[in-house]
MARDREN-708793 format. One line per 2 residues: number of its first residue (from 0); their letters; for each residue x, y, z of N, C-alpha, C, O, CB. Coordinates in pm, whole numbers. Atoms other than C-alpha are relative to their C-alpha. Glycine has a CB too. Example, Ala and Ser with C-alpha at 12.3 -4.5 7.8 and 13.67 -1.06 7.14 Angstrom:
0) as) 89:-119:0:1230:-450:780:90:120:0:194:118:66:-99:3:125 ~ -82:-119:-6:1367:-106:714:-77:109:73:-26:220:90:41:46:-142 .
***
This chain:
0) mk) -90:109:-43:-2361:-914:-1997:100:84:85:140:195:51:72:-87:-128 ~ -58:-85:-110:-2163:-814:-1679:147:2:-130:151:-79:-223:19:-91:204 .
2) kv) -140:10:44:-1785:-729:-1832:117:-108:107:104:-75:225:50:170:0 ~ -113:55:-60:-1491:-963:-1677:126:62:26:204:88:-65:26:-91:-62 .
4) ih) -122:-106:-63:-1220:-771:-1471:110:-85:12:72:-181:80:-28:76:158 ~ -120:67:4:-899:-933:-1488:86:86:18:183:30:70:27:-69:-106 .
6) hi) -135:-124:25:-659:-614:-1509:-58:122:16:-145:175:-53:78:9:-162 ~ 50:-131:-22:-679:-295:-1316:77:127:51:149:147:149:-92:-19:81 .
8) gv) -111:-133:-25:-530:35:-1331:-39:80:117:-156:92:153:6:114:-130 ~ -29:-54:-134:-461:212:-1034:32:172:-24:139:223:-56:141:-92:70 .
10) wg) -95:-184:-54:-457:630:-978:-135:47:95:-257:64:95:39:175:-191 ~ 33:-89:-131:-467:772:-651:109:30:18:214:26:-46:-64:-52:128 .
12) ds) -104:-68:-106:-298:914:-397:71:-92:126:21:-205:127:-86:121:76 ~ -70:69:-100:-73:769:-84:-100:-120:72:-69:-232:114:52:115:107 .
14) ll) 85:141:-46:-377:569:31:-8:-139:-89:-17:-253:-45:-155:41:11 ~ -6:139:88:-372:329:-272:127:-9:-4:160:-127:-18:-65:-8:-149 .
16) rg) -166:49:-12:25:355:-259:16:-92:108:112:-169:104:110:124:32 ~ -22:67:-100:-18:194:45:75:78:89:163:4:131:52:-113:-30 .
18) vv) -130:-98:-63:197:483:248:-83:-29:132:-205:-34:149:33:201:-60 ~ 36:-22:-140:175:458:603:133:43:60:247:19:23:-63:-132:72 .
20) fd) -116:0:-105:372:582:884:41:-65:147:-8:-76:260:5:110:23 ~ -108:53:-96:639:430:1059:42:18:149:160:32:180:95:29:-50 .
22) dl) -73:-52:-114:637:501:1425:147:4:42:209:104:79:-47:-51:85 ~ -90:24:-49:930:326:1502:107:81:-13:185:136:65:14:-95:-23 .
24) kg) -105:-108:140:1130:511:1236:-44:141:-36:16:237:-84:-10:-73:-174 ~ 22:-158:-20:943:791:1258:-24:85:-130:-28:208:-134:131:63:71 .
26) ry) 45:-61:148:854:826:844:-58:-109:-38:-61:-218:18:114:55:-112 ~ 116:50:48:612:717:610:97:-114:-91:207:-104:-146:-113:124:-83 .
28) at) -110:88:88:712:392:445:-179:-71:-99:-299:-68:-76:146:-166:141 ~ 54:116:86:542:168:187:-84:-134:29:-39:-236:-23:103:-44:-50 .
30) lk) 72:149:-64:306:-123:333:1:-104:-138:-61:-87:-244:-199:28:67 ~ -29:103:113:424:-440:118:-189:-101:72:-144:-209:109:229:-117:28 .
32) ns) 122:68:-37:59:-610:236:-93:116:-13:-184:129:67:1:-72:147 ~ 132:-62:-1:-147:-345:124:-136:-79:-76:-152:-194:-116:26:137:-69 .
34) ma) 89:63:39:-486:-325:9:-27:-59:-173:-89:-154:-221:-87:81:51 ~ -71:70:174:-376:-365:-385:80:-113:0:102:-163:-110:111:104:-85 .
36) aq) -99:105:44:-146:-637:-325:-98:-110:79:-102:-230:50:186:20:57 ~ 100:152:-51:-402:-854:-118:-91:-31:-59:-135:-146:-53:-69:-8:125 .
38) ca) 102:26:103:-660:-796:-369:29:-70:-113:-47:-152:-163:-49:108:-43 ~ -27:89:120:-438:-910:-667:0:-167:20:-36:-266:-44:143:43:-53 .
40) ki) -18:149:-34:-356:-1194:-482:-135:-96:70:-126:-218:62:126:1:109 ~ 102:43:37:-702:-1277:-388:-74:-56:-78:-112:-173:-87:-25:37:7 .
42) lg) 54:-3:140:-850:-1233:-667:54:-29:-132:-23:-27:-229:-33:103:-15 ~ -58:46:97:-593:-1338:-912:1:92:-97:15:57:-214:-46:-108:-35 .
44) mr) 3:-151:135:-608:-974:-1113:117:78:12:170:100:121:-137:135:20 ~ -129:-74:-48:-312:-769:-1190:-42:138:17:-136:179:-52:128:-8:-105 .
46) fd) -23:-118:-13:-267:-426:-1068:98:19:-26:203:-41:1:-19:46:87 ~ -109:-81:53:-95:-180:-1245:-22:149:130:-136:194:137:-33:41:-206 .
48) nn) 8:-49:-106:-47:63:-944:54:129:-23:171:147:12:53:-74:94 ~ -55:-163:19:-10:463:-1047:-28:120:111:-33:239:83:-72:59:-134 .
50) sr) 35:-112:-98:-90:635:-703:126:60:27:231:-5:24:-70:-46:135 ~ -95:-68:-52:124:882:-600:4:62:144:-111:94:176:14:85:-82 .
52) fg) 2:-57:-114:225:1031:-236:-60:173:-37:-4:261:-103:159:-21:68 ~ 22:-198:-7:33:1403:-207:-68:8:-164:-85:120:-214:214:130:14 .
54) at) 96:10:130:-154:1326:-548:-135:60:39:-201:35:140:-25:-162:-53 ~ 179:-94:3:-491:1550:-593:-35:-39:-141:40:-80:-230:-5:222:15 .
56) vt) 84:31:118:-719:1498:-853:60:52:-90:107:-33:-166:-132:39:-3 ~ -55:-102:95:-569:1812:-1085:133:-114:-52:155:-141:-170:54:176:90 .
58) rg) -126:74:74:-237:1572:-1103:-35:-99:-18:34:-170:-92:126:-17:56 ~ 37:187:49:-414:1238:-1122:-42:44:-137:40:2:-218:-160:-113:102 .
60) sq) 66:-40:85:-610:1386:-1397:109:-17:-126:116:-109:-207:-58:134:39 ~ -156:-26:65:-273:1504:-1577:44:-133:-31:52:-182:-144:120:75:108 .
62) nl) -78:125:60:-125:1194:-1564:-60:-119:-59:0:-185:-143:76:-55:95 ~ 87:109:95:-415:930:-1666:-60:51:-92:-138:-34:-135:-103:-76:59 .
64) tq) -11:-83:94:-476:1196:-1932:118:-70:-123:93:-103:-239:40:140:74 ~ -135:-4:44:-128:1126:-2044:-6:-157:-59:5:-188:-177:120:40:131 .
66) al) -11:161:23:-143:713:-2006:-111:-17:-93:-92:-101:-180:-19:-103:143 ~ 78:60:69:-445:699:-2169:-8:71:-193:-89:23:-272:-136:13:100 .
68) er) -47:-5:70:-325:870:-2465:93:-84:-57:94:-108:-178:12:70:16 ~ -141:52:63:-19:691:-2513:-79:-170:5:-15:-263:-44:187:38:126 .
70) gv) 51:142:3:-260:358:-2462:-2:-88:148:96:-144:196:96:-76:-106 ~ 44:117:-95:-438:156:-2163:3:-90:-50:0:-73:-172:-112:-8:56 .
72) sc) 64:69:48:-487:-177:-2207:-34:-96:129:6:-212:142:62:-45:-119 ~ 67:99:-120:-665:-306:-1871:-191:-4:25:-278:43:-48:77:68:163 .
74) da) 163:41:-20:-1025:-386:-1764:-41:93:6:-102:142:-89:-59:-75:106 ~ 81:-96:-97:-1123:-116:-1515:112:93:44:225:53:73:-78:-80:139 .
76) il) -113:-70:-96:-940:179:-1375:-91:-5:138:-206:-48:125:55:184:-54 ~ -9:-32:-81:-975:250:-1021:65:109:32:187:115:19:15:-69:35 .
78) ie) -38:-191:11:-973:693:-934:-20:-57:132:-99:-145:169:-111:168:-88 ~ 29:-78:-197:-917:793:-530:96:83:-17:218:73:-30:35:-106:178 .
80) yg) -85:-113:-58:-839:1104:-485:-88:76:93:-206:47:75:61:99:-113 ~ 66:-79:-51:-968:1376:-216:68:-5:83:71:107:136:-115:-6:13 .
82) gn) -34:-77:-101:-767:1342:45:141:105:11:204:137:111:-1:-94:94 ~ -75:-118:5:-539:1586:-33:-37:105:-95:56:173:-138:126:-33:-25 .
84) dc) 106:-63:68:-794:1780:-235:-57:91:89:-50:210:61:-98:-90:-51 ~ 89:-46:-98:-1001:1877:62:126:78:138:95:156:228:-111:-160:56 .
86) df) -72:-35:-121:-671:1937:291:56:163:-15:70:215:-126:129:-113:20 ~ -19:-134:0:-576:2282:364:183:47:-3:269:-39:18:-86:50:141 .
88) nw) -146:2:-4:-214:2460:338:-15:84:137:-58:199:151:95:71:-143 ~ 3:12:-161:-192:2454:722:125:194:33:98:290:105:115:-229:68 .
90) ee) -89:-74:-59:132:2699:732:-72:174:-59:-54:286:-11:174:-59:-57 ~ 63:-185:29:-73:3021:543:-119:0:93:-163:114:106:-72:51:-196 .
92) va) 81:-31:-56:-361:2929:785:67:25:133:-3:110:187:-99:-81:-15 ~ -27:-21:-106:-191:2952:1086:102:128:-15:140:183:88:41:-122:62 .
94) qn) -94:-157:-31:54:3287:960:-125:73:7:-115:184:59:127:76:-140 ~ 66:-121:18:-288:3437:898:-175:-68:31:-234:-88:-75:41:76:-177 .
96) pd) 129:75:-42:-631:3277:1032:-87:86:14:-177:53:92:1:-78:119 ~ 132:-97:13:-860:3566:986:-62:3:-155:-171:30:-205:45:167:44 .
98) ap) 74:-33:177:-801:3541:585:-98:-113:-47:-117:-205:33:137:-1:-142 ~ 35:107:52:-998:3318:367:91:-83:-67:176:-46:-148:-85:25:-68 .
100) ha) -69:90:78:-864:2998:273:-51:-79:-65:-157:-90:-3:70:-58:49 ~ 56:114:60:-981:2714:40:101:-105:20:222:-89:33:-37:21:-146 .
102) pr) -59:133:58:-882:2376:2:129:13:-114:160:101:-194:-129:-78:-75 ~ -103:49:145:-605:2234:-230:-76:44:-106:-74:150:-168:33:-181:-29 .
104) tp) 60:-29:123:-843:2156:-476:-170:86:58:-244:43:147:-14:-171:-99 ~ 137:11:-33:-1167:2334:-453:-116:-53:-45:-133:-112:-152:-29:81:6 .
106) he) 82:180:29:-1479:2131:-407:-64:-41:-105:-93:-159:-126:-116:-40:88 ~ 73:2:113:-1660:2246:-749:126:-74:-85:114:-187:-133:-63:159:-52 .
108) af) -126:59:96:-1307:2179:-937:36:-140:27:101:-199:-59:141:83:21 ~ -30:109:-43:-1283:1855:-734:-86:-107:-95:-48:-203:-162:-23:0:149 .
110) cr) 96:98:81:-1620:1717:-883:5:14:-144:-42:-70:-220:-145:19:36 ~ 21:-9:164:-1576:1854:-1231:105:-111:-111:86:-175:-215:43:180:-42 .
112) tl) -93:40:43:-1232:1734:-1262:-11:-184:11:55:-258:-63:108:81:72 ~ 10:155:-5:-1328:1355:-1163:-98:-32:-63:-114:-154:-54:-11:-65:125 .
114) rd) 122:-12:67:-1640:1394:-1367:107:-41:-112:136:-156:-146:-103:150:0 ~ -53:24:133:-1438:1421:-1651:120:-82:0:169:-82:-113:29:125:-66 .
116) mv) -87:97:-4:-1150:1155:-1546:-72:-152:-57:-16:-235:-130:52:-1:152 ~ 61:103:-32:-1469:892:-1496:-17:14:-141:5:-93:-198:-108:-14:110 .
118) ca) 3:20:137:-1530:1010:-1880:48:-63:-105:13:-151:-184:10:63:-27 ~ -155:93:76:-1194:957:-2031:25:-123:7:106:-182:-64:132:33:49 .
120) vr) -39:166:-33:-1206:615:-1893:-98:-36:-98:-50:-92:-196:-26:-77:175 ~ 97:74:70:-1518:520:-2060:8:33:-166:-2:-46:-260:-143:37:65 .
122) vk) -24:-25:148:-1472:688:-2375:92:-155:-60:38:-227:-144:106:169:-18 ~ -54:84:42:-1199:419:-2426:-14:-124:39:74:-202:76:88:27:0 .
124) gi) 28:107:-16:-1364:170:-2381:45:-94:147:79:-212:134:42:-38:-116 ~ -68:62:-93:-1255:89:-1983:-94:25:113:-124:143:132:144:47:16 .
126) dp) 92:-18:-114:-1495:38:-1675:46:76:120:88:5:212:-39:-124:45 ~ 1:-29:-91:-1447:323:-1438:-71:-74:138:-181:-127:155:-25:93:-35 .
128) vl) 80:66:-136:-1451:211:-1050:88:150:74:191:216:57:56:-224:73 ~ -21:-145:-70:-1508:502:-783:11:-70:119:-42:-178:144:-123:131:-7 .
130) ms) 20:73:-136:-1420:449:-429:-3:117:103:76:212:97:126:-114:36 ~ -23:-55:-90:-1522:605:-113:163:96:96:277:77:53:-56:-93:40 .
132) lp) -111:-58:-114:-1262:808:163:-8:-123:151:-101:-192:192:-65:202:60 ~ 25:74:-86:-1201:623:433:8:131:114:85:225:94:96:-133:4 .
134) pi) -7:-140:-74:-1284:888:756:146:-31:108:203:-128:159:-176:38:105 ~ -147:-92:-32:-979:1079:891:-92:-7:209:-211:-18:239:22:251:-138 .
136) dp) 19:15:-94:-963:1072:1285:77:183:49:195:199:80:53:-154:41 ~ -44:-97:-2:-955:1476:1330:51:118:129:63:241:128:-75:24:-69 .
138) vr) -108:-21:-120:-776:1524:1670:94:-16:-19:182:70:-14:1:-57:101 ~ -156:44:58:-507:1314:1554:47:99:-136:161:87:-181:-4:-185:-61 .
140) yf) -10:-79:147:-472:1514:1259:31:114:26:137:154:-22:-121:10:-89 ~ -31:-77:-44:-488:1796:1413:120:20:89:166:134:98:-83:18:28 .
142) nw) -85:-24:-61:-231:1749:1625:133:-47:-48:240:-19:7:-33:-32:103 ~ -76:43:86:-38:1580:1377:115:142:-88:238:146:-99:-113:-81:-92 .
144) it) 0:-100:77:-38:1929:1158:74:135:83:133:225:23:-150:16:-44 ~ -80:-81:-90:104:2140:1442:61:-55:87:76:-6:198:-57:84:58 .
146) rn) -150:112:-103:364:1851:1592:137:95:21:214:72:115:83:-178:-127 ~ -76:-42:81:601:2101:1433:20:163:-6:106:221:-73:-43:-58:-110 .
148) gl) 6:-119:-71:498:2457:1600:-78:91:-69:-84:214:-69:123:54:26 ~ 110:-139:91:239:2579:1369:-99:32:115:-100:-49:207:-120:-64:-173 .
150) sr) 75:-75:-125:-10:2784:1615:-141:-74:-19:-217:-77:-116:-12:193:-13 ~ 105:47:5:-264:2596:1736:-136:63:13:-250:38:-27:15:-72:66 .
152) en) 104:-94:-29:-445:2848:1851:-72:88:-114:-194:99:-127:58:87:93 ~ -64:-41:207:-382:3020:1470:-98:-62:-42:-204:-5:-71:175:-78:-95 .
154) im) 102:68:66:-563:2762:1351:-97:-50:11:-174:-71:-83:19:-55:-36 ~ 159:-39:-37:-851:2701:1585:-35:66:-6:-147:69:46:-56:-2:76 .
156) rf) 98:-200:21:-951:3049:1516:-58:-53:-120:-169:-106:-123:121:202:-45 ~ 71:79:107:-990:2936:1173:-131:-116:-13:-244:-123:-61:98:-58:-43 .
158) lg) 124:125:-7:-1169:2629:1228:-83:39:40:-181:54:-33:5:-117:70 ~ 115:-5:-67:-1373:2708:1470:-43:-82:128:-67:-42:242:-78:-23:-88 .
160) dv) -74:132:-59:-1345:2355:1597:38:-89:-52:68:-71:-170:-49:-63:71 ~ -116:133:66:-1178:2026:1524:-74:-94:-141:-39:-173:-229:32:-149:160 .
162) gv) 92:166:68:-1463:1835:1361:7:49:-168:-1:-21:-270:-238:-26:70 ~ 8:3:142:-1438:2073:1073:70:-88:-117:26:-115:-229:28:109:-22 .
164) iy) -87:88:83:-1159:1862:934:-45:-101:-44:-31:-151:-155:101:-39:52 ~ 92:133:78:-1371:1582:930:-113:8:-59:-176:-89:-102:-40:-101:79 .
166) rf) 143:-9:73:-1668:1737:789:48:16:-145:-5:-46:-238:-107:138:54 ~ -53:-23:132:-1449:1876:493:56:-116:-46:78:-113:-167:96:104:-7 .
168) qe) -46:94:122:-1323:1586:370:-144:-107:18:-142:-195:-67:189:-93:27 ~ 125:69:18:-1674:1405:434:-47:51:-87:-56:-27:-182:-86:-8:93 .
170) ry) 70:-63:137:-1830:1619:187:78:-47:-117:16:-107:-205:0:171:-4 ~ -57:61:139:-1570:1530:-83:-6:-129:-37:-22:-165:-153:128:18:-14 .
172) sl) 62:176:-9:-1622:1128:17:-130:-10:-73:-162:-99:-153:-40:-62:175 ~ 108:64:16:-1951:1183:-24:-53:83:-141:-155:49:-201:-94:3:141 .
174) si) 29:-26:152:-1953:1399:-357:71:-132:-85:17:-181:-184:75:163:-53 ~ 8:161:129:-1763:1057:-516:-84:-45:17:-139:-57:-92:92:-132:-6 .
176) tn) 91:84:23:-2038:861:-397:-127:30:-73:-182:-58:-140:-23:-42:105 ~ 100:-48:97:-2311:1054:-558:57:66:-88:22:184:-94:-101:75:47 .
178) la) -7:-27:114:-2125:1093:-874:-15:-180:-46:-86:-229:-133:140:101:-36 ~ 15:147:31:-2073:708:-868:-96:-27:-45:-105:-72:-159:9:-83:87 .
180) me) 100:30:25:-2424:681:-817:-80:61:-137:-156:-3:-209:-46:19:109 ~ 48:-86:141:-2524:925:-1105:94:-37:-144:67:-10:-261:26:186:34 .
182) lr) -74:18:165:-2281:824:-1379:3:-184:16:42:-261:-71:218:99:-23 ~ 26:134:24:-2365:463:-1230:145:-95:-35:161:-183:-120:-107:1:-121 .
184) ch) -150:87:21:-1976:335:-1187:-4:-114:43:-114:-167:54:122:50:68 ~ -71:127:-116:-1832:48:-1005:-6:73:138:-26:191:112:196:-50:-33 .
186) yi) -3:-89:-123:-1828:193:-623:37:-107:110:-23:-210:139:-152:83:32 ~ -52:50:-124:-1616:94:-334:-26:-2:133:80:-41:180:82:32:6 .
188) dv) 19:-103:-65:-1755:218:-25:72:-44:161:25:-85:267:-163:37:-11 ~ -39:62:-125:-1492:148:207:-5:133:125:78:128:216:166:-75:-25 .
190) rd) 18:-74:-131:-1593:443:458:-82:-55:71:-70:-44:193:-38:127:-5 ~ 82:31:-66:-1893:262:526:44:-101:97:-16:-113:204:-92:-26:-70 .
192) af) -43:98:-76:-1678:-31:660:67:37:61:127:-43:132:39:-90:-38 ~ -121:-56:-116:-1464:186:846:-122:6:99:-133:-66:198:106:179:-33 .
194) ls) 95:-86:-105:-1757:359:1016:-107:-119:44:-214:-85:94:-92:154:-83 ~ 47:151:-60:-1882:-40:1101:3:-36:177:-66:-74:272:113:-115:-74 .
196) hr) -107:42:-134:-1580:-56:1355:4:128:127:36:247:131:192:-16:-74 ~ 23:-84:-183:-1641:77:1741:146:120:-6:128:242:2:40:-173:195 .
198) di) -89:-58:2:-1302:209:1720:127:3:-113:238:-48:-111:20:-24:101 ~ -42:-58:76:-1219:372:1410:217:42:18:313:-13:-37:-119:111:11 .
200) gs) -156:4:-58:-850:505:1569:67:-79:-25:181:-41:-54:25:-4:115 ~ -71:138:4:-735:152:1539:36:-39:-119:116:-130:-141:-74:-105:50 .
202) ll) -46:90:98:-729:112:1210:88:162:-73:145:122:-174:-152:-107:-106 ~ -72:-142:7:-556:489:1138:151:-34:56:168:-94:162:-86:128:105 .
204) cs) -87:-45:-40:-194:552:1137:-25:153:114:-121:230:115:69:6:-121 ~ 7:-95:-41:-60:803:1404:-40:105:-24:-76:171:74:56:7:18 .
206) dg) 16:-63:24:-131:1045:1197:-114:47:-32:-135:163:-70:57:-3:-34 ~ 126:-15:35:-464:1007:1145:-114:26:-91:-229:63:-68:-6:38:36 .
208) vh) -50:-25:128:-455:1022:799:-48:-170:-76:-157:-223:-98:192:48:12 ~ -48:149:67:-360:676:641:-45:-109:106:-26:-134:225:187:-14:-27 .
210) pn) -4:153:-104:-481:357:726:109:-100:9:178:-154:-77:-110:-100:-42 ~ -150:128:-43:-226:123:886:-85:-101:-71:-184:-100:-144:53:-59:214 .
212) gs) -8:144:55:-194:-239:832:-145:-43:16:-203:-90:-82:111:-104:83 ~ 134:56:38:-553:-324:955:-93:67:-62:-195:9:-100:-60:-41:94 .
214) gh) 93:-53:105:-715:-36:763:-20:-38:-134:-112:-30:-216:23:112:-14 ~ 16:15:153:-604:-145:478:-62:-222:-7:-71:-290:-110:222:58:-98 .
216) nv) 38:103:17:-721:-500:550:-165:10:-6:-236:-79:-53:62:-78:94 ~ 169:-74:-18:-1089:-325:603:-1:25:-169:-58:-46:-252:-19:194:126 .
218) mr) 15:-22:167:-1032:-165:245:-5:-135:-114:-69:-163:-216:141:88:-46 ~ -13:152:88:-923:-510:124:-141:-59:21:-186:-64:-93:133:-126:69 .
220) es) 125:76:-38:-1286:-694:270:-87:84:-106:-137:30:-204:-52:7:180 ~ 77:-39:127:-1466:-425:66:-22:-1:-122:-127:-8:-185:-3:61:-11 .
222) fv) -42:46:160:-1283:-459:-263:-18:-127:-23:-91:-148:-120:145:20:-42 ~ 39:166:54:-1300:-846:-287:-142:-1:21:-199:-46:-79:75:-144:97 .
224) sy) 130:38:-3:-1670:-844:-147:-55:73:-123:-145:10:-178:-69:33:135 ~ 83:-41:73:-1782:-631:-391:44:-84:-173:-32:-92:-269:7:171:21 .
226) mk) -74:55:125:-1572:-803:-683:-75:-124:-19:-124:-156:-127:166:-28:17 ~ 10:129:48:-1668:-1139:-618:-169:19:-15:-229:-61:-86:68:-130:108 .
228) af) 153:35:10:-2068:-1042:-570:-30:66:-182:-124:55:-261:-112:106:157 ~ 41:-75:128:-1999:-832:-885:-32:-113:-120:-132:-126:-190:132:108:-48 .
230) a) -73:93:99:-1824:-1120:-1098:-160:-140:29:-160:-248:-30:226:-57:73 .
***
């Protein structure tokens, strides 16, 4: 018998917080009609959003563990990390491009921590939900990280080609997909939904990373479709 989901806890980063870059104001802002807000309204579900800007899976795991120890009363928990984990300290890269540099969360540590989070949620009798990462625009993101003077030449020397940025992020997303299949979690494949669009750039902010309002609509469609099929 399927478990009915009425109440979802959300642990993630700025993606599920609904953070977008406002080009007119020149700063990040929170989208009022974010994916989570839309899904709550359409599905009649309660969403408790604990997502934080800049969060990695390590910080998310710590926050989730504390919350579970205090007691979390929800039917499912949506876990979404990876975008910050796969990123590099670009200032250090620019200063010393020939040195070895690791992502903020090494891949093995990312997979291990995410697995631990899924298991911890299940121990409490709560259904874990995983979500793939929307693709990024590597050229736009490269321009973004070098906009304030970091050496484009040095960062490119470290990368080899700008597509490495995309491939690193894709690897983390694929790990989420693989873990969801292995552990038989609920799985929302927003990446596939983005890739089905011819112009992915139109779904992303000028930083090349955060989905804009149209991108949040795509994520909402993926989540709603899955939940309706599941019900």
